[in-house]
N, C-alpha and C positions, 0 to 999 in steps of 0.2 A: 693319191685319191683316185678311186675307180668309178666315180660318178658317171652314170649314164653310159656305161661301157659294156652292156650285155652283148655277148656274141651268140648266145643260144636263144632261140625263140621261146623257150620255156623259162627263161630267166624272168623273175618278178619285175613288173614294170614300175611298181611303187615301193619305195623304201619308207618305212615309218620309224621315227626316232623318238623314244620316250626317255628323257633324262629323269632320274629319280634319286631322291635322298630321304631315307627314313620316313616314308609315307606308306607303310604297310597297310594302313586302314583304308587308303584310297586307291592305291596302285592296282589291285585286282580288278576294280570296276573300270579303270581306264583301259587296262589290257583286254578285258572282255569286250569292250566297245570296238576294239580293233579286230578281235577274233570274229565278231558278229557282222563285220562289213559284208555287204552284198557283192562287192568287188572281190575277185578271187585270185588276184596276182599280186600278193603282198609279201614282202620280207620285213620282219620286225627286229629292230635293235633296241634292247633295253639296256640303258647305260646307268649302272649303279655307281653313283658318285660317292663311294666310300661309306655306305650305310653301315651302322653298327652290326646289323644282321643282314647277310647277303640276301638281296631281294629275290633271287631265284628260289629260295626256300619258302617264300611267302606266296608263291603262285601255283602251288600244287593243285589247286582246284580249277585252274583255267585250262581249257581244252586247246592248248597251243598247237596241237597237231593239225588243226584246221588251216593253219597258215602255211605258206610255201616254206618258210624257214624262220626260226627264232634264234637270235644270237644275243647272249648276255656278255656285256663288257663291264668289268668291275675295276674301279679306281681303288687304290690302296688307301687313299685319303680324300677328303672332300676338297674338290678343286673348283667348284662353281658350275652353274647350269650351262653356261656357254661352252665351257671346256667339254662337258658331257655331250652337248649337242654336236659339237664339232667332231668329236671322236666317232659319234654315230654317223655323221655325214661322210667322214673319211672312209668308213667301212661300207657305206651304201653303194649299191650297184644299179639302182633303179633309174629309170628315165625321169621320174618325179620323186621328190622327197617331201613327206608330210611330217609334221611335228605334233606331239601330244604331251602336254604337261601331265605329271602323274596324279594331279587332283582334278583333272578335267575328263570329259568323255565326249564321244561322237555319236551322232545319229547313224544308224546302220547304212544309210545311203551316201554318207559324206564323201568317201573316197570315190565311189562310182560317179557321183555328180561332178566332182572336180575333174576327174579324168575326161568325162564327156565334154566338159567345158573347154579343156585344153584342146581336145581333138576337133572341136567345132570352131576354134578361134584362129586368128591370124598367127603366123610364126613369131610375131613380136611379143606375144603374151608369154610371160615367164612366171607370173604369180597368179594363182587363183585362190580367192579367199571367200569365206562363207559368212552368213549371218550367225549371230551368237546370242545365247541367253546366259546371263550371269545371275546366279542365286547367292545372296549374301544375307547376313543378319539385318542389313539395312533395307532389304527388299529385293525385288527382281527387276532387272533391266534387260531389254531386248534391242539389238541393233540390226538393222537391215541395210547392208552396204549398197551403195550406188556408184561410187567413184570408179571410173575405169579408164583404160587407155594410158596415156602419159599422165601419171598422177603426181609429178613433182610439185606442181603448184598446190595441189590438194594437201600434200604433206606439209608444205611451208605454211599453209593456212591452219594447220592443226587437225586436219581430218583424221579420224580414228580408223585404222585398218585392222583392228583386232589385235590379237596376240599370236604367238607361235602356234597355238593349238588350232587356229582357224585357217592357216595358210598351207598351200601346197606349192612347191617351187620347182621349176624345171631345172634339171641338172646343168644345162647350158647357162642359165641365169646365175646359178651359184658359182660356176667357173668364172664368169665375167665379173661378178660383184665381189667375190671373195667370201670367206666364212664370217659368221657373226664375230664381232670384236670381243675378245675375252677380257678386255680391260674394264668393261662396263659392268658395275654391280647392279644396275637397274636400267630400264629402257633399252635393253639389248635388242628386243624385237623391232622397236621403232627406228633405232639407229640402223639396223640392217635393212629395213624397208627403204630408207633414204638411199642407200647404195644400190639396192636392187632396182629402184625406180630410175636410176641413171642409165640402166642397161636394158630394161625391158618394160613392157606394159603390164598393167594389172587388170584382172577381170573378176567381177563379183559373181558369186552364187547367192541369190538373195534369200533363199530359204534359211531358216534357223537350224543349222546342222551341227553347231558346236555348242557344248554346254559347259560353262565354267562355274567353278565353286569359289565364290568370293569369301573373304574373311577367314580363310584357313589360318591356323596359328602361325604367326611370325612376329618378329620384333619391328613394329611399325616405326618406332623412334629411330632405330638403327637404319631402317630403310630410307626414311627421310634424310638422315644425315649422309647416307651414301649417295643419294641423289644430289644433295646440296654440295657436298665436298668433292665428289668424283664425277658422277654421271653428267650433271649439268655443265660444269666448265669444259669437260672433255667433248661433250656433244657440240657446244658452241665453237670450240676450237676446230673441230673436224668439219662442221657443216655451215657455219656462218659465211665463210668466203664463197661457198657455192650458192647460198641463199642470196648473197649480195649480187651475184651475176644475174639474178632475175629481177633486179630493181630494188630501190630503197624501200618501197612499200612492203613487198613480200619479205625482205630481209627483216624489217621491223616487226612484221607479223610473226615471223619465225621466232624472234626473241620473245614477243608477247605471249605466244602460246606455250613456249617452254617454261616461262616464268609462272604462268598461270598453273601449269601442271605441277610445278614445284610447290607453289603456294597451297594447292589442294592436298599435296602430300603432308605439308606442315599442319594443315587442319586435322587430318586423320591422326597425326602424331600428337595432337593437342598443343601444338606450338603456335598459338594464335598470334602472338606478336610477330613472329617470323612470317606467318601467313599474310598478315596485313602488309608487311614490307614487300613481299614478292608480288602480291596483287597490285600494289602501287607501282612497282617496277614494271609489271606487265602493262599497266595503263600508260606509263611514261614511254615505254618502248613503242607503243602504237595507240594513241588516244582514239583511233577509229575502230579499235577492236572492242565492239560493244558487248560481247558476251562476258567480258571481265567486269562490267559495271555492277551487276548484282552482287558478285562475290566481293568486290572491293567495298561496296557500301555495307554489306552484311558483316564484314570483318572489322569495321571501325569500332564496334563495341566489344570485341573479343568473343569469347565462347557463347555468352548469352544471346547476343544479336545474331551470330552466325547460325546457331542451332535453331533459333526461332525462325529465321529466314528459310533455312533448309526445310523445316517442318511445313512451313507455308507453301513452299514450292511443291513438295510432295502432295499436299492436299489439292493444289490447283491441277497438278498432273493427273491425279485420279479423277478429279471432276471432269476434266477435258475428255479423258478416256471413256467416262460413262456416257458422254454425249456423242462419242465418235460412232 
């Protein structure tokens, strides 16, 4: 790994890693959002995770010469997003590493704002993350991050720090925390944030600079099963002992938030009976975790009551927004 090892002052300061698989309809827009950054010291690594058609052939319309360098890394077979990210990280030479999923895009000032934040922050800051907007068939959501500094307790309480596309990570922090865990089929970003938070502080850029596309085609049933059978038990095995070091309340809060996340994945997969079970388990893990109450009550009647409650929440949210 050559992270953060530039010896030439002309070496790019920021390495951008885009893992991609068979997303030719979205990838050019993601790459263009890197090309159009106002920050001008960027090297780009596009890691093709075994796409049927090599992705380099789908980017002929992108003006890649505007970047300091562009490197294509191609896997002979599909090996998973974290393997692709890690191979990009291993090739990176920048002081900072940013990630962009192949169906997301950035505001043109994202990299510049994150580098400025790093430069104006204390040396302990190793992760800078931005606000994000997610557009999906279910509607649009916007998050404005606030948690900063030592965010371990925020993570244990379930605070959302976004996904890979919204973070920039210092090379030193990656060296200390290690690479994303390739065993996780889901929640790879959140698991990595737990380890990063043990070694560095986080800093938010509150502007909405990351744009995510929700609801892109995937197998949501398989995704839920992967979380239930692999990601959830592995997450608890790796991090519950650490959570327990912070007291019983936060340890139980950690379990409650993880189970609530799993239950919501079950809802999206149409597995309402399992959703009800995991909402109940979240409540039992920590009865003081009040955000789970509406979900638990809504899930009692299965699909009909959950969808009715969800529709009502959306109407209330819109009404509040109209008076804001």
